[in-house]
C-alpha positions, 0 to 999 in steps of 0.5 A: 503687737508689731514687736511679736509679728517681727520676732516672728519674721526673724523667727522663720528667717532664722529657721529657713536658713538653719533649715538642712537641705534634703538631698534626693536620688537623680532619675537615671541609672546606677551601679551599685556594689556590695562587699562580699568576703576576699575583697569580692565586690557583688555589682547589680544595677538600679533605675531612679525613675522620674516618678521617684520609684526605683527598679532593681534589675537581674537579668529579665526581672525588674524590681519595682520599689517604691519604698524610698525615704529620704533623710537629711543627706541619706536616702533609705530603700526598702524592696518590696516584701523583704525585710532588709534595706539599703540606707546611704549617704547621697554625696553627688552622684555617688552613694555610701552606705550599708545594706542592713538586716537588722534581726539577723544582725547583718551589715554589708557594706554597699557604694553606688555611682550615677550614671554607670550601666555596666553591670561587670565592666568590660574584659579581655572577652569570653574565652570560652562558651559556656552555654548549658546544663552543669552538673554541679556540686556545692561543698563537695566532700563537707559531710552535712553541707555537700548539696547538687544542683544544675547549672543552666546559663545562656551566653551572648557574643559579648560574653554576657552570661544569664542563668541560675542554679537549680537545687532540690531545694529551689534556685538562686533565681536570677543572676546575670553576669559575663564571662570574662576570659576564663573567669565567669562571674554571676550576680543577683540583689533581690533587695533582701539577698545578695548572692554573688557566684565567680569560678575559673571555667574551662569548655567543661568544667568550673571551680569557683565560690558562691558567696551570700552576702558577707556572712557566708561562702562555700566551693563549688565544682561543676562539669558540663552535662546535658544529661544532668537531671536532679532527683525528682521533687515529688520523691524527697518528702513524704508522709511516715509510715502510717500516715496518709494525712496531716493535721495542724492549728496555728493563727492567723494574722488576727490571731484566730486559729485555724485547722485544716478541719474548718469548713473553708476546707472541708470536701475541697482540693486543698495546696498546703504551702509550707514557707517563709516571708523571708524566703526568695524561692517562696515569693515566687511561688507566693505570686504564681499560687496567688494568681492561680487562686485568684483565677480558679475561687469558682472551683472546690479549691483551696489554699493555706500557707504555713509560715515559718518566721525567724522574726524574734516576736509574735507580732513582728512575725505577724507585720513581715506576713501581712506585708507579704499579703499585701505586697503580692496580694495574697488572698488565701490565709497564711498561718504563723507556724513557728517564730523565732527560727526557720530551722527546719529541724524545728519546722518539722517538729510541727509537722511530725507525719512528714519525714523531714521538712527539707526546704521551704518552700514545700508544697502538699496536695490534698484531696477532698478526702482529705488524703495527702496525694503528693509532696513538692520539694522546693519550687523551679522559679521563672528564673529556671526558664523552661523548667518553670513552664514545665512546673506550671503544666505539672501543676495545673494538670494535677489540680485539675485531676484532683478537682474531678474526682 
């Protein structure tokens, strides 16, 4: 017996000596960089809190990250909702690794340094003040790729710039950066989407490049134009001739078929949300819709979302939808309309009464008789400031009109 106990003690001591020490992130601020194309670096700031959570900051946006796993000398960081994650080796005050999206096969080099709070390093100061509205064209002259946008920026005396680009399909969310001399640099990272804009500016023009991770880039040009407006979001998507309503039947995450003919939707105002769990503007819209739905449950109002997922399998697509519902707190049904691709032409095949599916998200407003009354393309999220407030006022006013009928 003594021999056995002695042997166990030796084994325990040996195990303790051989145990790998797990490294952890220090409490405090880190400056991160992701390597995009053309030797450009996309910076962002995150902070590790005393409760071991992590916060990613983009201008006024604060993304609260709880999903942090340590394995030996590495850390795995997964932001809410989206699929992508960061894996990095902890080397003292530095992190070195990658940002990974497995389904899309994307790997972006990543590194971070502890106790560095500046997103962009100090430069020579701003040569101009670019605050205001900018009429913008991306991929100008490229057939099939050209699109217009509205740049909306604010600038502080130290050259710090915040704002976003609005397009007909949504906005590029919270951009933060600096005007260093005549060079504008803006970035954002939300846990899945890594956007970086750089441009040479004058007091009235911009010429630059937009990078999305290290897999996409396109040129853009802009001119200052306080009067510029995008086409109306209520006129871009519409029903084809001969239609005044829509119809569909898709499964929920319990694999139960749901259609607009179901009892829960009869004699009610219904908002149909065309979206995807991978889509940043859809996330912003879902947060707003979810809160609105919770606050108006006592009314004849229903929401239903149709998810178009690029997940390769049906179970994986359901998993992504459930994660979105749980992270945001969505109580209305989200149906799986398509998986394996988020291609908009394929999406339009599922809703053939529409002229096209131009954007994720798109919202279809249906009155109590089942007739489509309005289709809103895209979403102006909180990063657009006044436009977001205008959207809320228009949305809530139109819902009240439909409910009163």
